[in-house]
C-alpha positions, 0 to 999 in steps of 0.5 A, a space after each residue: 466526518 472521519 477522524 484522521 491523523 495530521 502530519 505532526 499528530 501527537 496520537 502517533 510516534 515515528 520510530 525506526 528499526 534495523 531490518 535485515 540490514 536496512 533502516 525502516 521508519 514507521 508510524 506507531 499508534 497505540 490504543 488506550 488500553 492493552 492492545 488486543 492485536 497488532 495490525 501492519 498497514 502496508 502502503 503503495 505508490 506513490 504513497 507512504 505510511 501517512 496514506 493510512 491517516 484515515 484508518 489509524 484512528 479507527 483501528 486504535 479505537 478498536 483496541 489494535 496497535 497500528 504499525 505503518 511502515 514507510 516501505 523501501 525507498 520511501 520517506 524515513 526508510 532506506 532507498 537502495 539503488 538496486 531493485 533487489 531490495 524492492 521485491 515481494 520476498 524482501 518486503 515479506 522478510 522485512 515485515 516478518 523481521 519487524 514483527 520479531 523486533 516488536 516481539 509479535 508472534 501474530 499480526 493482522 495485515 492491511 495493504 493498498 496498491 503495491 502494499 496490497 500485493 505485498 500483504 498477500 505475499 507476506 501471508 504466503 511466505 509467513 502464514 503462521 504469522 498472519 491472522 487476517 489480511 485485507 487489501 484495498 484496490 489490489 486483487 490477489 494474483 497467484 505465483 505463475 510458472 510463466 513470466 508475464 510482463 504486467 506492462 503489456 496490459 493496457 491498464 498497466 502501460 504506465 509502468 513502462 514509463 515508471 521503470 525507465 529514467 524519464 520520470 525520476 529524471 524529471 521529477 526532481 526537487 521538492 517543488 516538482 515532487 509537489 506538482 507531480 503528487 498533486 496531479 497523482 492525487 486528483 489535481 486537474 488542469 483548468 480544462 479538467 485534464 489529468 496529469 497521469 493516465 494508466 495508458 501513458 504515465 505522467 503528462 509532464 507538460 500539464 504539471 505547471 497548470 494543475 489546480 489543488 488536490 481534492 484529497 489532501 490539504 496543503 499541509 498534507 501535500 507539503 508533508 508528502 513532498 518533503 518526505 519524497 524529497 528525502 530520496 527522490 523517485 528512484 527508490 519508489 519507482 524501483 518497485 516497477 523494476 522487480 517483475 522478473 526478480 519476483 518471478 524468480 523468487 516465487 519459483 520456490 512457492 510453485 510446488 505448494 500452489 496447486 490447490 493452495 488456499 489461504 487459511 486466514 480470513 481475507 477481505 478485498 475492497 475494490 474501487 469501482 472507478 479505479 482505472 489501474 486496478 478495476 474490480 473486474 480483476 478480482 473475478 475468480 479470486 474466491 478459489 484461492 481462499 477458505 474465507 474471502 470477503 469482497 466489497 466495493 466502494 464508488 471510488 478511484 484508486 485513492 479509495 482510502 481517502 475518497 471514501 474513508 467512512 465506507 472503507 473503514 466500515 468494511 474494515 470494522 465489520 471484517 475485523 469484528 465478524 471474521 477475526 474477533 480481535 476487536 470484539 471486546 471494544 465494540 
């Protein structure tokens, strides 16, 4: 049985920080002794800081301080209307500002989903700040000289719905949010249909008949719904409206991209049943890294929760073998 934190867990505290004019909420978890290093855990969609509930106890047991922010638009963090607040560059700048606020000159990064994409960008923009990176489900995609709309790919077609007004307009209020999240987290209709598919998005007509999520307790699902009800869905879906903004931001990175390799050790863990981010997308990633570890677990998109023991073992071995930050406590 893998340990996890609960919504009102005394092992962690909820903090806030003002970063580049925006208020961020974050989970802070301290190890028993002096921290050997600090790790920032960056979540994706539709998730929040609590999505790392199975990883936080492991990481503190390894002697690491854990900082898990609610990213822009989620939970205890501000949710501005404009997509300009949701770009990779803004996220990188804000996480660098949080490290400075906490007096840190060096951090480890972990990410999942959008958070996986973000951690690579933080490492690109602030390489001296980052000692190691791991990403669960999300492979690395380098900055490009040509804009490519992700939603043109069959596995990302759902993004068209998320960018538009329909989802944020229909998923309003705590009860409807709970239904939607239940479906995103594995709840099925009586005839085993899913309420979300990568080639369509949300099947709204199926929400009323969903059974329980196999991945969250009722208490956890209630916590998610209450946190999402603070801002609604506009902020979280703004991450899907940033494609061209990210492309423009990253033009400044292009001159150094020819032959560029990340110096710090990096690990990618794929979910073999992830419909949106299949491990095949990670083919050829190696050329961008001096030290890349690749792993895979038999899980869908919620690998952090579906296979927490296996994911945690990869993380533990990576931190021990590649980083050395946790050696003293192993």
